[in-house]
Gaussian input, Z-matrix of N, CA and C with variables (Angstrom, degrees):
# hf/3-21g

backbone

0 1
 N
 C     1     B1
 C     2     B2     1     A1
 N     3     B3     2     A2     1     D1
 C     4     B4     3     A3     2     D2
 C     5     B5     4     A4     3     D3
 N     6     B6     5     A5     4     D4
 C     7     B7     6     A6     5     D5
 C     8     B8     7     A7     6     D6
 N     9     B9     8     A8     7     D7
 C    10    B10     9     A9     8     D8
 C    11    B11    10    A10     9     D9
 N    12    B12    11    A11    10    D10
 C    13    B13    12    A12    11    D11
 C    14    B14    13    A13    12    D12
 N    15    B15    14    A14    13    D13
 C    16    B16    15    A15    14    D14
 C    17    B17    16    A16    15    D15
 N    18    B18    17    A17    16    D16
 C    19    B19    18    A18    17    D17
 C    20    B20    19    A19    18    D18
 N    21    B21    20    A20    19    D19
 C    22    B22    21    A21    20    D20
 C    23    B23    22    A22    21    D21
 N    24    B24    23    A23    22    D22
 C    25    B25    24    A24    23    D23
 C    26    B26    25    A25    24    D24
 N    27    B27    26    A26    25    D25
 C    28    B28    27    A27    26    D26
 C    29    B29    28    A28    27    D27
 N    30    B30    29    A29    28    D28
 C    31    B31    30    A30    29    D29
 C    32    B32    31    A31    30    D30
 N    33    B33    32    A32    31    D31
 C    34    B34    33    A33    32    D32
 C    35    B35    34    A34    33    D33
 N    36    B36    35    A35    34    D34
 C    37    B37    36    A36    35    D35
 C    38    B38    37    A37    36    D36
 N    39    B39    38    A38    37    D37
 C    40    B40    39    A39    38    D38
 C    41    B41    40    A40    39    D39
 N    42    B42    41    A41    40    D40
 C    43    B43    42    A42    41    D41
 C    44    B44    43    A43    42    D42
 N    45    B45    44    A44    43    D43
 C    46    B46    45    A45    44    D44
 C    47    B47    46    A46    45    D45
 N    48    B48    47    A47    46    D46
 C    49    B49    48    A48    47    D47
 C    50    B50    49    A49    48    D48
 N    51    B51    50    A50    49    D49
 C    52    B52    51    A51    50    D50
 C    53    B53    52    A52    51    D51
 N    54    B54    53    A53    52    D52
 C    55    B55    54    A54    53    D53
 C    56    B56    55    A55    54    D54
 N    57    B57    56    A56    55    D55
 C    58    B58    57    A57    56    D56
 C    59    B59    58    A58    57    D57
 N    60    B60    59    A59    58    D58
 C    61    B61    60    A60    59    D59
 C    62    B62    61    A61    60    D60
 N    63    B63    62    A62    61    D61
 C    64    B64    63    A63    62    D62
 C    65    B65    64    A64    63    D63
 N    66    B66    65    A65    64    D64
 C    67    B67    66    A66    65    D65
 C    68    B68    67    A67    66    D66
 N    69    B69    68    A68    67    D67
 C    70    B70    69    A69    68    D68
 C    71    B71    70    A70    69    D69
 N    72    B72    71    A71    70    D70
 C    73    B73    72    A72    71    D71
 C    74    B74    73    A73    72    D72
 N    75    B75    74    A74    73    D73
 C    76    B76    75    A75    74    D74
 C    77    B77    76    A76    75    D75
 N    78    B78    77    A77    76    D76
 C    79    B79    78    A78    77    D77
 C    80    B80    79    A79    78    D78
 N    81    B81    80    A80    79    D79
 C    82    B82    81    A81    80    D80
 C    83    B83    82    A82    81    D81
 N    84    B84    83    A83    82    D82
 C    85    B85    84    A84    83    D83
 C    86    B86    85    A85    84    D84
 N    87    B87    86    A86    85    D85
 C    88    B88    87    A87    86    D86
 C    89    B89    88    A88    87    D87
 N    90    B90    89    A89    88    D88
 C    91    B91    90    A90    89    D89
 C    92    B92    91    A91    90    D90
 N    93    B93    92    A92    91    D91
 C    94    B94    93    A93    92    D92
 C    95    B95    94    A94    93    D93
 N    96    B96    95    A95    94    D94
 C    97    B97    96    A96    95    D95
 C    98    B98    97    A97    96    D96
 N    99    B99    98    A98    97    D97
 C   100   B100    99    A99    98    D98
 C   101   B101   100   A100    99    D99
 N   102   B102   101   A101   100   D100
 C   103   B103   102   A102   101   D101
 C   104   B104   103   A103   102   D102
 N   105   B105   104   A104   103   D103
 C   106   B106   105   A105   104   D104
 C   107   B107   106   A106   105   D105
 N   108   B108   107   A107   106   D106
 C   109   B109   108   A108   107   D107
 C   110   B110   109   A109   108   D108
 N   111   B111   110   A110   109   D109
 C   112   B112   111   A111   110   D110
 C   113   B113   112   A112   111   D111
 N   114   B114   113   A113   112   D112
 C   115   B115   114   A114   113   D113
 C   116   B116   115   A115   114   D114
 N   117   B117   116   A116   115   D115
 C   118   B118   117   A117   116   D116
 C   119   B119   118   A118   117   D117
 N   120   B120   119   A119   118   D118
 C   121   B121   120   A120   119   D119
 C   122   B122   121   A121   120   D120
 N   123   B123   122   A122   121   D121
 C   124   B124   123   A123   122   D122
 C   125   B125   124   A124   123   D123
 N   126   B126   125   A125   124   D124
 C   127   B127   126   A126   125   D125
 C   128   B128   127   A127   126   D126
 N   129   B129   128   A128   127   D127
 C   130   B130   129   A129   128   D128
 C   131   B131   130   A130   129   D129
 N   132   B132   131   A131   130   D130
 C   133   B133   132   A132   131   D131
 C   134   B134   133   A133   132   D132
 N   135   B135   134   A134   133   D133
 C   136   B136   135   A135   134   D134
 C   137   B137   136   A136   135   D135
 N   138   B138   137   A137   136   D136
 C   139   B139   138   A138   137   D137
 C   140   B140   139   A139   138   D138
 N   141   B141   140   A140   139   D139
 C   142   B142   141   A141   140   D140
 C   143   B143   142   A142   141   D141
 N   144   B144   143   A143   142   D142
 C   145   B145   144   A144   143   D143
 C   146   B146   145   A145   144   D144
 N   147   B147   146   A146   145   D145
 C   148   B148   147   A147   146   D146
 C   149   B149   148   A148   147   D147
 N   150   B150   149   A149   148   D148
 C   151   B151   150   A150   149   D149
 C   152   B152   151   A151   150   D150
 N   153   B153   152   A152   151   D151
 C   154   B154   153   A153   152   D152
 C   155   B155   154   A154   153   D153
 N   156   B156   155   A155   154   D154
 C   157   B157   156   A156   155   D155
 C   158   B158   157   A157   156   D156
 N   159   B159   158   A158   157   D157
 C   160   B160   159   A159   158   D158
 C   161   B161   160   A160   159   D159
 N   162   B162   161   A161   160   D160
 C   163   B163   162   A162   161   D161
 C   164   B164   163   A163   162   D162
 N   165   B165   164   A164   163   D163
 C   166   B166   165   A165   164   D164
 C   167   B167   166   A166   165   D165
 N   168   B168   167   A167   166   D166
 C   169   B169   168   A168   167   D167
 C   170   B170   169   A169   168   D168
 N   171   B171   170   A170   169   D169
 C   172   B172   171   A171   170   D170
 C   173   B173   172   A172   171   D171
 N   174   B174   173   A173   172   D172
 C   175   B175   174   A174   173   D173
 C   176   B176   175   A175   174   D174
 N   177   B177   176   A176   175   D175
 C   178   B178   177   A177   176   D176
 C   179   B179   178   A178   177   D177
 N   180   B180   179   A179   178   D178
 C   181   B181   180   A180   179   D179
 C   182   B182   181   A181   180   D180
 N   183   B183   182   A182   181   D181
 C   184   B184   183   A183   182   D182
 C   185   B185   184   A184   183   D183
 N   186   B186   185   A185   184   D184
 C   187   B187   186   A186   185   D185
 C   188   B188   187   A187   186   D186
 N   189   B189   188   A188   187   D187
 C   190   B190   189   A189   188   D188
 C   191   B191   190   A190   189   D189
 N   192   B192   191   A191   190   D190
 C   193   B193   192   A192   191   D191
 C   194   B194   193   A193   192   D192
 N   195   B195   194   A194   193   D193
 C   196   B196   195   A195   194   D194
 C   197   B197   196   A196   195   D195
 N   198   B198   197   A197   196   D196
 C   199   B199   198   A198   197   D197
 C   200   B200   199   A199   198   D198
 N   201   B201   200   A200   199   D199
 C   202   B202   201   A201   200   D200
 C   203   B203   202   A202   201   D201
 N   204   B204   203   A203   202   D202
 C   205   B205   204   A204   203   D203
 C   206   B206   205   A205   204   D204
 N   207   B207   206   A206   205   D205
 C   208   B208   207   A207   206   D206
 C   209   B209   208   A208   207   D207
 N   210   B210   209   A209   208   D208
 C   211   B211   210   A210   209   D209
 C   212   B212   211   A211   210   D210
 N   213   B213   212   A212   211   D211
 C   214   B214   213   A213   212   D212
 C   215   B215   214   A214   213   D213
 N   216   B216   215   A215   214   D214
 C   217   B217   216   A216   215   D215
 C   218   B218   217   A217   216   D216
 N   219   B219   218   A218   217   D217
 C   220   B220   219   A219   218   D218
 C   221   B221   220   A220   219   D219
 N   222   B222   221   A221   220   D220
 C   223   B223   222   A222   221   D221
 C   224   B224   223   A223   222   D222
 N   225   B225   224   A224   223   D223
 C   226   B226   225   A225   224   D224
 C   227   B227   226   A226   225   D225
 N   228   B228   227   A227   226   D226
 C   229   B229   228   A228   227   D227
 C   230   B230   229   A229   228   D228
 N   231   B231   230   A230   229   D229
 C   232   B232   231   A231   230   D230
 C   233   B233   232   A232   231   D231
 N   234   B234   233   A233   232   D232
 C   235   B235   234   A234   233   D233
 C   236   B236   235   A235   234   D234
 N   237   B237   236   A236   235   D235
 C   238   B238   237   A237   236   D236
 C   239   B239   238   A238   237   D237
 N   240   B240   239   A239   238   D238
 C   241   B241   240   A240   239   D239
 C   242   B242   241   A241   240   D240
 N   243   B243   242   A242   241   D241
 C   244   B244   243   A243   242   D242
 C   245   B245   244   A244   243   D243
 N   246   B246   245   A245   244   D244
 C   247   B247   246   A246   245   D245
 C   248   B248   247   A247   246   D246
 N   249   B249   248   A248   247   D247
 C   250   B250   249   A249   248   D248
 C   251   B251   250   A250   249   D249
 N   252   B252   251   A251   250   D250
 C   253   B253   252   A252   251   D251
 C   254   B254   253   A253   252   D252
 N   255   B255   254   A254   253   D253
 C   256   B256   255   A255   254   D254
 C   257   B257   256   A256   255   D255

   B1=1.4246
   B2=1.5295
   B3=1.3088
   B4=1.4614
   B5=1.5227
   B6=1.2996
   B7=1.4472
   B8=1.5293
   B9=1.3633
   B10=1.4562
   B11=1.5146
   B12=1.3241
   B13=1.4528
   B14=1.5270
   B15=1.3223
   B16=1.4467
   B17=1.5283
   B18=1.3102
   B19=1.4733
   B20=1.5092
   B21=1.3187
   B22=1.4754
   B23=1.5314
   B24=1.3083
   B25=1.4641
   B26=1.5368
   B27=1.3091
   B28=1.4604
   B29=1.5418
   B30=1.3459
   B31=1.4611
   B32=1.5367
   B33=1.3143
   B34=1.4347
   B35=1.5435
   B36=1.2877
   B37=1.4586
   B38=1.5167
   B39=1.3161
   B40=1.4771
   B41=1.5163
   B42=1.3674
   B43=1.4708
   B44=1.5322
   B45=1.3104
   B46=1.4818
   B47=1.5227
   B48=1.2955
   B49=1.4513
   B50=1.5167
   B51=1.3288
   B52=1.4468
   B53=1.5207
   B54=1.3075
   B55=1.4652
   B56=1.5277
   B57=1.3333
   B58=1.4457
   B59=1.5243
   B60=1.3011
   B61=1.4601
   B62=1.5391
   B63=1.3224
   B64=1.4548
   B65=1.5207
   B66=1.3209
   B67=1.4646
   B68=1.5117
   B69=1.3101
   B70=1.4543
   B71=1.5293
   B72=1.3085
   B73=1.4566
   B74=1.5428
   B75=1.3372
   B76=1.4486
   B77=1.5212
   B78=1.3095
   B79=1.4749
   B80=1.5297
   B81=1.3132
   B82=1.4605
   B83=1.5327
   B84=1.3298
   B85=1.4369
   B86=1.5128
   B87=1.3210
   B88=1.4541
   B89=1.5271
   B90=1.3150
   B91=1.4806
   B92=1.5068
   B93=1.3231
   B94=1.4512
   B95=1.5198
   B96=1.3113
   B97=1.4364
   B98=1.5409
   B99=1.3241
   B100=1.4689
   B101=1.5256
   B102=1.3221
   B103=1.4515
   B104=1.5149
   B105=1.3121
   B106=1.4681
   B107=1.5144
   B108=1.2820
   B109=1.4620
   B110=1.5027
   B111=1.3132
   B112=1.4428
   B113=1.5257
   B114=1.2955
   B115=1.4422
   B116=1.5053
   B117=1.3362
   B118=1.4445
   B119=1.5467
   B120=1.2787
   B121=1.4749
   B122=1.5278
   B123=1.3152
   B124=1.4753
   B125=1.5112
   B126=1.2989
   B127=1.4748
   B128=1.5205
   B129=1.3260
   B130=1.4754
   B131=1.5471
   B132=1.3267
   B133=1.4584
   B134=1.5328
   B135=1.2956
   B136=1.4622
   B137=1.5321
   B138=1.3258
   B139=1.4782
   B140=1.5106
   B141=1.3245
   B142=1.4756
   B143=1.5191
   B144=1.3132
   B145=1.4671
   B146=1.5251
   B147=1.3472
   B148=1.4404
   B149=1.5315
   B150=1.3446
   B151=1.4680
   B152=1.5473
   B153=1.3401
   B154=1.4785
   B155=1.5252
   B156=1.3162
   B157=1.4737
   B158=1.5236
   B159=1.3091
   B160=1.4613
   B161=1.5412
   B162=1.3283
   B163=1.4514
   B164=1.5493
   B165=1.3233
   B166=1.4511
   B167=1.5262
   B168=1.3145
   B169=1.4670
   B170=1.5356
   B171=1.3279
   B172=1.4759
   B173=1.5045
   B174=1.3136
   B175=1.4749
   B176=1.5191
   B177=1.3142
   B178=1.4495
   B179=1.5258
   B180=1.3206
   B181=1.4687
   B182=1.5287
   B183=1.3211
   B184=1.4433
   B185=1.5452
   B186=1.3138
   B187=1.4755
   B188=1.5156
   B189=1.3147
   B190=1.4612
   B191=1.5194
   B192=1.3328
   B193=1.4467
   B194=1.5268
   B195=1.3172
   B196=1.4499
   B197=1.5232
   B198=1.3006
   B199=1.4795
   B200=1.5219
   B201=1.3334
   B202=1.4491
   B203=1.5362
   B204=1.3293
   B205=1.4579
   B206=1.5108
   B207=1.2930
   B208=1.4735
   B209=1.5305
   B210=1.2934
   B211=1.4499
   B212=1.5181
   B213=1.3020
   B214=1.4538
   B215=1.4963
   B216=1.3118
   B217=1.4672
   B218=1.5239
   B219=1.3017
   B220=1.4790
   B221=1.4942
   B222=1.2863
   B223=1.4494
   B224=1.5306
   B225=1.2610
   B226=1.4655
   B227=1.5040
   B228=1.2606
   B229=1.4395
   B230=1.5182
   B231=1.3184
   B232=1.4638
   B233=1.5276
   B234=1.3024
   B235=1.4527
   B236=1.5170
   B237=1.3472
   B238=1.4567
   B239=1.5255
   B240=1.3306
   B241=1.4453
   B242=1.5213
   B243=1.3185
   B244=1.4759
   B245=1.5222
   B246=1.3648
   B247=1.4332
   B248=1.5080
   B249=1.3491
   B250=1.4603
   B251=1.5370
   B252=1.3259
   B253=1.4350
   B254=1.5189
   B255=1.3504
   B256=1.4361
   B257=1.4648
   A1=109.37
   A2=116.36
   A3=121.69
   A4=110.53
   A5=116.70
   A6=121.96
   A7=109.35
   A8=116.37
   A9=121.29
   A10=110.08
   A11=115.52
   A12=119.56
   A13=108.83
   A14=116.85
   A15=123.18
   A16=110.90
   A17=118.00
   A18=122.76
   A19=111.24
   A20=116.37
   A21=118.92
   A22=111.76
   A23=117.18
   A24=120.27
   A25=113.00
   A26=117.10
   A27=121.27
   A28=109.51
   A29=114.33
   A30=120.13
   A31=112.74
   A32=117.72
   A33=122.03
   A34=110.84
   A35=114.79
   A36=119.48
   A37=109.87
   A38=116.47
   A39=120.62
   A40=112.08
   A41=117.91
   A42=118.39
   A43=111.89
   A44=116.10
   A45=120.02
   A46=108.52
   A47=115.11
   A48=120.02
   A49=109.05
   A50=116.41
   A51=121.41
   A52=109.75
   A53=114.52
   A54=119.32
   A55=107.58
   A56=114.59
   A57=120.00
   A58=112.90
   A59=117.70
   A60=118.70
   A61=110.57
   A62=117.33
   A63=120.25
   A64=112.10
   A65=116.86
   A66=120.70
   A67=112.47
   A68=115.02
   A69=120.98
   A70=107.93
   A71=117.06
   A72=121.41
   A73=109.52
   A74=114.63
   A75=120.42
   A76=113.10
   A77=117.79
   A78=121.21
   A79=111.89
   A80=117.98
   A81=120.87
   A82=113.27
   A83=116.84
   A84=120.34
   A85=114.24
   A86=116.13
   A87=119.13
   A88=112.62
   A89=115.61
   A90=119.97
   A91=110.53
   A92=117.90
   A93=121.49
   A94=110.84
   A95=117.48
   A96=121.36
   A97=110.52
   A98=115.98
   A99=120.38
   A100=111.78
   A101=116.67
   A102=121.58
   A103=111.73
   A104=117.32
   A105=120.39
   A106=111.38
   A107=116.84
   A108=120.91
   A109=112.30
   A110=115.54
   A111=122.97
   A112=106.41
   A113=116.98
   A114=120.34
   A115=110.86
   A116=115.92
   A117=121.70
   A118=106.80
   A119=116.53
   A120=120.48
   A121=108.66
   A122=114.86
   A123=120.48
   A124=108.95
   A125=116.05
   A126=121.06
   A127=110.00
   A128=116.42
   A129=120.47
   A130=113.08
   A131=118.82
   A132=118.73
   A133=111.56
   A134=119.96
   A135=122.55
   A136=113.89
   A137=116.08
   A138=118.46
   A139=113.15
   A140=117.80
   A141=119.40
   A142=111.16
   A143=116.44
   A144=121.24
   A145=111.61
   A146=116.51
   A147=122.26
   A148=110.42
   A149=117.15
   A150=120.83
   A151=114.51
   A152=116.76
   A153=118.27
   A154=108.94
   A155=114.94
   A156=119.54
   A157=112.09
   A158=119.08
   A159=120.77
   A160=109.71
   A161=117.72
   A162=121.55
   A163=111.43
   A164=115.98
   A165=120.17
   A166=110.24
   A167=117.69
   A168=121.68
   A169=111.17
   A170=116.63
   A171=119.87
   A172=111.91
   A173=117.35
   A174=122.15
   A175=111.22
   A176=117.74
   A177=121.53
   A178=111.16
   A179=117.20
   A180=120.49
   A181=110.28
   A182=116.86
   A183=120.59
   A184=110.96
   A185=116.21
   A186=120.17
   A187=111.52
   A188=117.18
   A189=122.22
   A190=110.46
   A191=118.06
   A192=121.34
   A193=111.64
   A194=116.81
   A195=121.43
   A196=110.61
   A197=116.44
   A198=120.90
   A199=110.80
   A200=118.57
   A201=120.52
   A202=111.85
   A203=115.67
   A204=119.86
   A205=112.43
   A206=116.63
   A207=120.23
   A208=112.27
   A209=119.24
   A210=122.09
   A211=109.68
   A212=115.74
   A213=120.28
   A214=115.05
   A215=119.35
   A216=120.86
   A217=111.24
   A218=115.39
   A219=119.02
   A220=108.00
   A221=116.45
   A222=121.49
   A223=109.28
   A224=113.56
   A225=118.36
   A226=110.14
   A227=116.07
   A228=121.37
   A229=110.67
   A230=116.57
   A231=118.07
   A232=110.17
   A233=118.69
   A234=122.19
   A235=111.23
   A236=116.84
   A237=120.96
   A238=110.84
   A239=117.87
   A240=120.36
   A241=112.74
   A242=116.49
   A243=120.51
   A244=111.08
   A245=116.53
   A246=121.33
   A247=111.28
   A248=115.42
   A249=119.65
   A250=111.85
   A251=117.82
   A252=121.53
   A253=111.97
   A254=117.62
   A255=121.44
   A256=114.77
   D1=131.02
   D2=-176.89
   D3=-83.79
   D4=131.86
   D5=179.48
   D6=-80.95
   D7=134.53
   D8=179.68
   D9=-76.96
   D10=141.11
   D11=176.76
   D12=-85.26
   D13=168.48
   D14=179.74
   D15=-60.07
   D16=-38.88
   D17=-178.55
   D18=-64.29
   D19=-32.37
   D20=-177.83
   D21=-77.94
   D22=-25.33
   D23=-177.33
   D24=-100.87
   D25=-4.76
   D26=-175.89
   D27=-73.06
   D28=132.24
   D29=-179.91
   D30=-87.36
   D31=-16.28
   D32=-176.04
   D33=-79.81
   D34=153.92
   D35=175.25
   D36=-72.47
   D37=161.80
   D38=-178.36
   D39=-63.94
   D40=-31.59
   D41=-177.64
   D42=-71.21
   D43=-13.72
   D44=176.27
   D45=-97.57
   D46=67.99
   D47=-177.67
   D48=-95.45
   D49=89.58
   D50=-178.67
   D51=-87.52
   D52=130.34
   D53=177.60
   D54=-116.11
   D55=91.21
   D56=-176.30
   D57=-72.56
   D58=-7.88
   D59=178.31
   D60=-70.97
   D61=-18.17
   D62=178.19
   D63=-91.34
   D64=-2.12
   D65=-179.49
   D66=-71.19
   D67=157.73
   D68=-178.74
   D69=-115.37
   D70=114.31
   D71=-176.08
   D72=-69.10
   D73=132.12
   D74=176.43
   D75=70.68
   D76=29.00
   D77=-175.01
   D78=-59.44
   D79=-41.15
   D80=-176.91
   D81=-105.48
   D82=8.69
   D83=-176.76
   D84=-59.43
   D85=-47.87
   D86=-178.61
   D87=-61.36
   D88=-39.81
   D89=179.38
   D90=-65.31
   D91=-40.28
   D92=179.05
   D93=-64.92
   D94=-41.69
   D95=-179.83
   D96=-67.94
   D97=-42.86
   D98=-179.18
   D99=-64.40
   D100=-43.90
   D101=-176.43
   D102=-79.89
   D103=-15.63
   D104=-179.60
   D105=69.02
   D106=40.16
   D107=-178.39
   D108=-62.17
   D109=132.73
   D110=176.79
   D111=-139.30
   D112=116.12
   D113=-173.13
   D114=-102.36
   D115=133.39
   D116=174.37
   D117=-128.12
   D118=133.22
   D119=-179.91
   D120=-92.39
   D121=125.98
   D122=-179.22
   D123=-98.17
   D124=137.00
   D125=178.45
   D126=-62.94
   D127=148.04
   D128=-175.36
   D129=-58.05
   D130=-32.99
   D131=-178.61
   D132=-72.06
   D133=-13.68
   D134=178.52
   D135=-95.34
   D136=-11.49
   D137=-176.09
   D138=-67.50
   D139=-22.77
   D140=175.91
   D141=-69.21
   D142=-38.57
   D143=179.80
   D144=-78.59
   D145=-33.60
   D146=-177.18
   D147=-126.26
   D148=79.39
   D149=-172.63
   D150=-74.05
   D151=-18.63
   D152=-177.64
   D153=-148.45
   D154=176.47
   D155=-177.55
   D156=-67.25
   D157=-29.43
   D158=179.22
   D159=-64.64
   D160=-41.51
   D161=178.84
   D162=-65.11
   D163=-40.74
   D164=178.06
   D165=-65.39
   D166=-44.15
   D167=179.89
   D168=-62.36
   D169=-42.91
   D170=178.41
   D171=-61.83
   D172=-43.43
   D173=178.94
   D174=-64.47
   D175=-42.40
   D176=179.80
   D177=-66.51
   D178=-40.42
   D179=178.76
   D180=-65.38
   D181=-40.40
   D182=178.03
   D183=-64.31
   D184=-42.85
   D185=177.56
   D186=-63.28
   D187=-38.42
   D188=178.66
   D189=-64.96
   D190=-41.27
   D191=177.76
   D192=-62.23
   D193=-43.62
   D194=178.33
   D195=-63.10
   D196=-44.29
   D197=-179.90
   D198=-63.46
   D199=-41.31
   D200=179.70
   D201=-69.37
   D202=-37.08
   D203=-179.63
   D204=-70.09
   D205=-32.11
   D206=-175.94
   D207=-89.82
   D208=-9.88
   D209=-179.34
   D210=-69.34
   D211=126.73
   D212=176.74
   D213=84.14
   D214=5.68
   D215=179.07
   D216=-70.24
   D217=-37.46
   D218=179.34
   D219=-105.66
   D220=133.89
   D221=178.67
   D222=-125.12
   D223=176.91
   D224=177.43
   D225=-74.71
   D226=144.00
   D227=179.01
   D228=-64.84
   D229=136.60
   D230=178.42
   D231=-79.78
   D232=-17.27
   D233=178.96
   D234=-61.84
   D235=-40.74
   D236=-179.64
   D237=-66.42
   D238=-36.07
   D239=177.19
   D240=-68.39
   D241=-37.96
   D242=179.96
   D243=-64.82
   D244=-41.40
   D245=179.32
   D246=-63.47
   D247=-44.33
   D248=-178.17
   D249=-66.81
   D250=-32.75
   D251=-178.85
   D252=-81.12
   D253=-27.56
   D254=-170.85
   D255=-87.17

C-alpha cells in the first residue's frame, strides 16, 4: 500500500503555501500582557449601539454605577423578624 504524501492530502490551494517553520512563537505575547488585552465578541445586532471599545466601556461603567447604587436599597422587612421572634 502506497503512503500518501502531505501534498496529496492537503485541502488548501497551492497559493496558500504557509510555512509555519518561519513563525515566531509568542511574538505578540509581551504586548498583550503589557496592554492587558481582554477581548469580548459583540453580537452583530449590538454593533450599531456599541461601534467601538470606548462605547462598550462607557456602557459598562454606567451599568456598574447603577448596580452599585442600587445594591442594598431594599432590605428584608423587620416586621417578619419581629413576628418570628415574638
